[in-house]
C-alpha positions in Angstrom: -20.6 -35.3 15.0 -17.2 -34.6 16.4 -15.9 -34.3 12.9 -18.4 -31.5 12.1 -17.5 -29.7 15.3 -13.8 -29.8 14.5 -14.5 -28.7 10.9 -16.6 -25.8 12.2 -13.9 -24.8 14.6 -11.2 -24.8 11.9 -13.5 -22.8 9.6 -14.1 -20.3 12.3 -10.4 -19.9 12.9 -9.6 -19.5 9.3 -12.3 -16.9 8.8 -10.9 -15.0 11.8 -7.4 -15.1 10.4 -8.7 -14.0 7.0 -10.6 -11.1 8.6 -7.4 -10.1 10.5 -5.2 -10.3 7.5 -7.6 -8.8 4.9 -6.2 -5.2 5.1 -2.6 -6.5 4.5 -3.7 -8.7 1.6 -5.7 -5.9 0.0 -2.8 -3.5 0.5 -0.5 -5.9 -1.3 -2.9 -6.4 -4.1 -3.3 -2.6 -4.5 0.5 -2.0 -4.5 0.9 -4.8 -7.1 -1.8 -3.3 -9.3 -0.3 0.2 -9.1 3.1 -1.3 -10.0 1.6 -3.1 -13.0 -0.3 0.0 -14.0 2.8 2.1 -13.9 4.7 -0.3 -16.1 1.8 -0.3 -18.5 1.6 3.5 -18.5 5.4 3.7 -19.1 4.9 1.6 -22.3 2.0 3.7 -23.6 3.0 7.2 -22.7 6.5 7.3 -21.2 6.9 11.1 -21.1 3.7 11.8 -19.3 4.2 8.9 -16.9 7.8 10.0 -16.0 6.6 13.6 -15.5 3.8 12.4 -13.1 6.3 10.3 -11.2 8.7 13.2 -11.0 6.0 15.5 -9.8 5.0 13.0 -7.0 8.6 12.5 -5.9 9.3 16.2 -5.8 6.1 16.8 -3.8 7.2 14.2 -1.3 10.7 15.7 -1.1 9.2 19.2 -0.6 7.0 17.9 2.2 10.0 16.2 3.9 12.0 19.4 3.5 9.2 21.5 5.0 8.8 19.1 8.0 12.5 19.0 8.6 12.8 22.8 8.6 9.8 23.0 11.0 11.4 20.5 13.4 14.7 22.3 13.3 13.0 25.7 14.0 11.0 24.3 16.9 12.6 25.2 20.3 13.8 22.4 22.4 
């Protein structure tokens, strides 16, 4: 009987840890899938993929530039 209680306690602890770490695990799997998909897209259509990557990078740089200018214009 004690063996079953210890087993149930360990199972409960592992399920709690899995529930706590699930967003991090899913985030890692999503990032890895996107990385693999990017590599696959670079093999199939390099020009289109590089254009899309460049567009995303330029959009993020524009957003950074816009926030930086807004922060500098803000009175202190």
